[in-house]
N, C-alpha and C positions, 0 to 999 in steps of 0.2 A: 465054652468060655475060655478065654485066654488064661494061662497059667503066669505066676509071676516070674517064671524063668525065660519069658519072651520079651525082653526089653524092647525089641524093635517094633513089635505090635503095640506095645504100651505108648511108645513115642508117638507113632502114627496116630494113635487115638487122643493123645493129649493136644497134639498140633491140629486135629481135624477142625476146620472152619477158621483157622487162624492163617494169616499170610506168612509164607515161608520162602526159604531159598532152597533150591533143589539141584542136584548134579544135572548138568546140561546133557550129559551123555546118557544116564540111565534113569534120571528123575527120583533118585533116592533123596529123601528129606534131609536136608543138612542143617538148617537153623530157622528159628522164628525170625521174622523180620524185625521184629522188636530188639533182637540181640545186636542190631547194627550199632557200632560206635562212631565210625567214619568211612566216608566214601573217598577220601583223598590220600589213599596209600598207592605205593606202587608194588606190583609184584614182579615176577621174573619176565613176563611177557605183556606188561601193561598196567592198566588200572586194576586195583583190588580194593576190597573192604576190609576193615578191622572189625571183629565180632568179639563179644563177650564170651559166647560159647558156641559150640558146634555139637552134632550128634551124628552117628552113624559114619564115623570116620575111623580109620586106623592110622595110629601114630607110628612114624619111621624112627630111625635111629637119630640120636642127638648129634648134633656137630656145630662147630663155631662157624659163623659165617659173617663176612663183613659186608654189611648192607648200607644204604644211602646215609643212614642216621648212625653208623658206627658198628662195633662189633657186638654181635649178639649170639646166644647160644639158642639154636632153633631145631626143631624137628619137622620134617614134612609130613603132611597129612594126606591121606588118600581115602577116596569114596570106599565104603564096604560092599557096595552094589557092583561097581564095575573096576575098581582099583585105580581109577584116574587120580593122578596127582593134582591136588585142588590148591595147594599153597602150602603154609607152614604155621606152627604154633611157636610163639615165644616162650622159651623156658627160662632164660635169664638175659637181661639187659646190663651191659657192663658200664654205661654211663648213666649216672644218677638221673639225668633229664628223661631218660628213656624207660625208666623202672615201671611206667604206667602200662606198658605193653606186656609185662610178664603175666603168663596164663591166658593171653589173648590169642586170637587166631587171624591169619590172613587168608582170605579166599580171592583168588583171581575172578574178575568179573566174567572173563571169556568161559570160565567152567561152570558157571551157575545160571540157573533161570529163576525168575520171580513168579511164584505162584500166589496170586492174590486172593485165592479161596472165594471168589464171587460165586454166588448163587444166581441162576437164571430164574428161579421161581419168584413170581410177583406176588 
């Protein structure tokens, strides 16, 4: 039986049977598809998704970054399975119209795959 000190196994168990987004490089589970807020964001290298929450990521150092929508305090996020840079988290938005992004995550669509949890059993 899994002990409470193994959160990765607990997360995998909780997400079992639910559609998820996974790292395209190592297939580590990153988020439930239900956490998706918007598909119309831009990352460093193209399209990106805005998500409420993610799991199995390491957060890098915070920095001020000038983005398309203004100045933000962000921190890059990395997959704990393979250390790939996936996107970033918004720590602070300096413009009031952008405050809704605080505490949310950007993941580049090229860095993830969609796992639909389909069953082939009839």
